[in-house]
N, C-alpha and C positions, 0 to 999 in steps of 0.2 A: 299724382306723380310728378316729379322733377322733370324737366326738359334735359334730355341729353346734349352734352356739348358739343358744339361743330367742331369736325375733325378737319383741319385745314391742309395738313400734309402727313405722311409718315415716311420714314427713312430707316433702313436696315442698317445699322451703326457697329454690330458685331456678328457677322454671319455663323461663325462656329457655333455660338451659344443662342442664335437668332433672337437677339435683343433689337428691339425695335423703339425707335422715337416716335412720338405723336404729338404734334402741335395741336392743341385744342383751344377753341374759346367758349368760356361759360357765358349762360344767360345774362349775367351781369357785366359782361364785356370783359371780364379778366380773361387773359392768355397765358397759358401755360404749356409746360413741354413735359409730357410723362414718358416715361420707359416701361415696356413690358416684355415678357420673354414668352415666346411661343412655344408650344410642345413640340413633341417628336413626330405627333400624329397618330402615336400608338397609345392605345387606352391604358389608364393605369389602374390596378384593383389594390384595395386596402383591405386586408382580412381580420375580422375578429373572431378568433379561434377559441370557441368555447369548450373547456375541457369538461366541466359540467355546468349545472344551472348558475353557480355563484365564482366558476373561476375562468377568467380569460388569459390566455397565453402570450406573453410578450416576447419581442427579441431584445438583445442587448448588441448594440452596434455601435461603431466609430462615427460621430457626426462631425465632418469636417467643418462646417460652418461655425460650431462652437468649440472644436478642438476638445471635445470629450466625449465619453461614452453615455449613450442616453437608451432608455426603455422605449420600446414604440411598438405598434402594430406591424405585423409582416405586410410587405408589399411589394409592389413591381410592375414593370410593363408587361402588357399581354404580347407574345410572340406573333408574329405574322402568321395567319392560318388558324389560331387560337380563338375559341369564343371567350367571354369574359370569364365564365365559370372554369373553363379549362386552364386558363392562366391562373385564376386563383388557386386552384388545385396544385398545380406546378410550383407556384411561388410557395404556397404553404408547405409541401415535402422539403422545398430546397431551403427554406429558411427557419423551419422549427421542426423538421422531421416526421410531421404528421401529415395524414391526409384525412378527408372528412367523406362521410357519406351522404350529408347534406349541406347543400351551399343554396344560399338564398342572397340574391341582390337587393339590398336594403334602400338605398339612394346613390344618387350621382351628386357630388359635392364639387366646388371650388377649393381647393385648398389654400389658396392665396390669390384672391380674386383683384388684389389691387395691383398687382405686378405680372401675373401668370396668366395664361390664356386657356391653359389645359384644365381637364376636369379630372376627378377620380372616383371609381365605382366602389363603394362601400359593400362588402361580401360579408354575411354572417356564415360561418363554418360551425357546423355542429356533429354529432356523433362521432368524434375522432377516433382514428385508429393508428 
């Protein structure tokens, strides 16, 4: 396993979006400055809604970063006081108009680990109504 770089300094460069610069030194002596975005602290759920064994429902939404509409899985932040599954159920209803009788947390992943610190919980939704 590679040795983690030495973290010499961090500084918040954009408070509104929680962008932080990190001064790092790698094991070969190279020094670099990286930037990362810290999440809001609220969990994120990404839902895989299965209409039947072979059909996944997707949303079509505007993607500002690409300035076009994209297909994707329903997702969103879990509200304060909600469990992951309650948040997934609410987001599912808000985004595609379906509820699920069965919700299962599959895995927790990082969507962009090179520059974001938050994690997303992948939730399988079956027996939709």
